[in-house]
C-alpha positions in Angstrom: -0.1 0.4 -0.3 1.3 3.2 -0.8 2.1 5.8 1.8 0.6 9.9 1.9 3.6 12.3 2.5 2.3 15.5 4.3 4.7 17.8 3.4 6.8 20.0 5.5 5.4 22.9 7.3 1.3 21.6 5.8 -1.6 22.1 9.1 -3.1 19.4 10.9 -7.0 20.7 10.6 -8.7 18.6 13.0 -6.8 18.6 15.5 -5.8 22.3 15.2 -9.7 22.3 14.9 -9.9 20.0 18.1 -7.4 22.0 19.9 -9.3 25.8 19.7 -12.2 24.2 20.7 -11.9 22.1 23.9 -9.9 25.8 24.6 -12.7 28.0 24.1 -14.8 25.9 25.9 -12.3 25.9 29.4 -12.4 29.6 28.6 -16.2 30.2 28.3 -16.7 27.5 30.4 -14.7 28.9 33.3 -16.3 32.4 33.2 -20.3 31.1 33.3 -21.6 31.9 36.9 -21.4 27.0 36.8 -17.7 27.1 36.2 -16.0 24.8 38.1 -11.9 27.2 37.6 -14.5 30.4 39.5 -16.1 31.7 42.4 -15.6 34.7 42.4 -18.5 34.6 45.0 -19.8 32.7 47.8 -20.7 28.6 46.9 -24.8 29.5 47.2 -25.6 32.8 47.2 -26.2 35.1 43.8 -24.4 37.6 41.5 -26.6 40.4 43.2 -25.5 39.0 46.6 -21.9 38.8 45.5 -22.4 42.2 44.8 -23.2 43.8 48.3 -23.4 47.5 47.2 -26.5 47.9 49.0 -25.9 51.9 50.8 -23.9 54.2 50.0 -20.1 53.5 50.7 -19.4 56.6 53.1 -15.0 57.9 53.7 -16.1 57.7 57.0 -15.6 55.0 59.9 -16.9 54.3 63.3 -13.7 54.9 65.4 -12.3 51.3 64.8 -11.6 51.5 61.2 -14.7 49.8 59.5 -16.5 52.4 56.8 -19.8 53.0 57.1 -23.0 52.2 55.0 -25.4 54.2 54.9 -29.0 53.0 54.1 -32.3 54.9 54.0 -33.5 55.3 57.9 -37.4 54.2 56.8 -36.3 50.1 56.9 -32.9 50.4 58.0 -31.4 47.6 61.2 -31.6 48.6 64.5 -30.7 47.4 67.9 -31.6 48.3 71.6 -29.7 47.2 73.9 -30.2 45.2 78.1 -28.0 44.2 80.5 -28.2 41.8 83.3 -26.0 40.7 86.0 -25.1 37.4 85.4 -25.7 34.8 89.1 -22.1 33.2 88.3 -19.6 36.2 86.7 -20.3 39.0 84.3 -23.6 40.0 82.5 -25.5 38.6 80.5 -26.1 40.9 77.3 -29.0 41.0 75.6 -29.5 42.0 71.6 -32.8 43.2 70.5 -32.4 43.6 66.8 -35.5 45.0 64.2 -34.8 44.8 60.4 -31.8 42.5 61.0 -30.9 39.0 61.2 -27.3 37.4 62.5 -25.7 35.9 59.4 -22.5 34.2 61.4 -22.7 32.1 58.8 -21.2 33.8 55.5 -20.0 36.3 57.7 -17.2 38.2 55.3 -19.2 38.0 52.4 -21.5 40.3 51.0 -23.1 43.5 52.5 -26.8 42.3 52.3 -29.4 44.7 54.0 -31.0 44.1 57.0 -28.4 41.0 57.4 -25.1 40.6 59.5 -23.2 40.6 63.0 -23.1 42.8 66.3 -20.3 44.6 67.7 -19.8 45.3 71.6 -17.6 48.9 72.8 -16.7 48.6 76.3 -16.3 52.7 76.9 -15.4 53.6 73.1 -13.5 50.6 72.8 -14.0 47.1 70.5 -15.0 44.3 73.3 -16.4 41.8 71.2 -17.9 40.6 68.2 -21.4 38.8 68.6 -24.0 36.3 65.9 -26.7 36.4 68.4 -29.7 38.2 70.3 -27.7 36.8 73.3 -24.2 37.1 75.4 -22.4 35.8 78.2 -19.9 38.7 78.9 -17.5 38.0 81.9 -15.9 40.2 83.8 -12.1 38.4 83.1 -13.2 39.8 79.7 -14.6 43.4 80.7 -10.8 43.5 82.8 -9.2 42.9 80.0 -10.3 45.5 77.8 -9.1 48.5 80.7 -12.4 48.1 82.9 -15.3 50.7 82.1 -19.2 50.9 82.4 -20.1 52.2 79.4 -20.9 49.2 76.7 -22.7 50.1 73.5 -23.7 47.9 70.4 -23.5 48.5 66.0 -24.8 46.9 63.6 -22.7 45.4 61.1 -22.5 44.0 57.3 -21.1 40.6 56.5 -18.2 42.5 55.0 -17.8 44.4 58.5 -18.8 47.6 56.7 -21.2 50.0 59.6 -24.4 49.9 58.9 -25.3 54.1 59.2 -28.3 55.9 59.0 -27.6 59.7 58.6 -23.7 59.7 58.8 -23.6 57.7 62.3 -23.4 54.4 63.1 -26.5 52.4 63.7 -26.1 51.6 67.8 -27.4 51.2 71.3 -25.6 51.9 74.4 -26.2 50.7 78.3 -24.4 50.9 81.2 -22.8 48.1 83.6 -23.1 47.7 87.2 -19.6 48.5 88.9 -19.3 45.6 90.9 -15.0 45.0 91.9 -15.8 41.4 93.0 -19.3 38.5 93.3 -20.7 37.8 97.2 -21.3 34.9 98.2 -24.8 34.0 97.0 -27.9 35.7 98.9 -25.4 37.8 101.5 -23.5 41.4 100.8 -20.0 41.9 101.6 -20.8 42.7 105.0 -22.2 39.2 105.6 -26.1 40.5 105.4 -28.7 39.5 103.6 -28.3 40.9 100.1 -30.4 43.8 98.9 -32.3 43.6 95.8 -30.1 44.0 92.5 -29.8 47.1 90.7 -31.9 47.4 87.1 -30.7 47.4 83.9 -30.3 50.4 82.4 -31.7 51.3 78.7 -29.9 53.8 76.3 -32.0 54.8 73.3 -30.2 56.7 70.3 -32.4 58.5 67.9 -31.9 60.6 65.0 -34.4 63.3 63.7 -33.2 64.1 60.5 -35.7 65.7 57.5 -39.1 64.8 59.2 -37.9 61.0 59.3 -36.8 59.1 62.5 -34.5 56.3 62.8 -33.9 53.9 63.6 -37.7 53.7 63.4 -40.3 54.2 65.7 -41.3 50.6 67.7 -41.3 49.2 71.2 -39.5 49.0 73.5 -39.3 46.7 76.4 -38.0 48.4 79.7 -37.4 46.7 83.3 -39.7 48.6 85.6 -37.4 50.9 88.7 -35.0 51.5 85.8 -33.8 53.7 84.4 -34.1 54.9 80.8 -31.7 57.8 79.2 -33.1 58.8 75.8 -30.4 60.5 73.7 -31.5 62.4 71.3 -31.0 64.8 68.1 -32.4 66.7 65.8 -31.7 68.7 62.5 -34.0 71.0 64.5 -35.2 73.0 67.1 -37.5 71.2 69.1 -38.3 69.6 72.3 -38.5 66.0 73.1 -41.5 65.4 75.3 -42.4 61.3 77.8 -45.9 60.9 77.9 -47.3 60.4 80.9 -44.0 60.9 82.9 -44.1 63.7 82.0 -40.4 64.2 81.6 -39.3 67.4 78.6 -36.3 68.3 77.4 -35.1 70.5 74.5 -33.4 70.0 71.8 -30.9 72.6 69.9 -30.4 71.9 66.1 -28.1 69.8 65.6 -26.7 68.8 68.8 -28.1 65.4 70.9 -29.4 65.9 74.2 -29.9 63.3 77.1 -32.8 62.3 78.9 -32.6 60.6 82.2 -35.1 59.8 84.4 -36.4 56.3 86.7 -39.4 54.3 84.9 -41.7 53.7 88.1 -44.5 53.0 87.2 -46.2 50.3 84.3 -48.0 50.8 81.1 -47.3 52.1 77.6 -45.3 54.8 77.3 -44.9 57.2 73.7 -41.9 59.4 73.1 -42.6 62.3 70.9 -41.6 65.6 69.5 -43.8 68.6 70.1 -42.8 70.9 67.1 -42.6 68.1 64.6 -45.2 65.6 66.4 -43.0 63.1 65.1 -43.0 59.6 67.1 -40.0 58.4 68.5 -40.6 55.4 70.0 -43.2 53.6 72.3 -41.5 52.4 76.0 -43.2 49.5 77.3 -42.7 48.8 81.5 -43.9 45.8 83.2 
């Protein structure tokens, strides 16, 4: 049988075509969302979720290097804090959130509205990261942080940016009841029966801007006998008023005013501004 000879330099059309098609398939397949070679977002998330362009990323930060991610006041995440002395050690911290849920399984991912984690600060110093509504704060952690009584909680997105409204981070605070040593159960340091423990403070930080209230008005649970601290900042001169308690305070434009009182009366009480007639929150005391 006569063998055909390939001329020097002649192309191999079939092999070359197969090689080109295979390379193209690899390139396009890898660039597709289902491609095995690229995972530019976490498995199980969509392109929209991976983009994480929720809100407006500001140049300012939370004081700890985390940039602020500003969203509209309506529907914005909100948080309140309550603390109770633990019977064995430290404090039990409860975070009550609105328009927000904790997502520990997607930390480090994209910023999605209403998702993320919380961070605790003690007198402005970073203390702990929290992935749920309850957190036990041991005495040793407080001492290790240099001590203090001003506990603040802020809400953060999965990409570690701080949720913000009107240029301020979404935060709330409470005061820790200082105690340098734990008395024996049922007794005070003097050996006498221990008196009733102080009620936890309830601290609410509210901003009024452009006729809108942030966080959006809701109901806040307050333990009867506890101290309530209302910290309100308004963009116009106004007056803060707590109905039922007849407590009032001036609101100078652009400044934060603090109104403190003891919640010694049970019931539902509205907090509002007199000039603009805005409902700020409702206090449920029981």
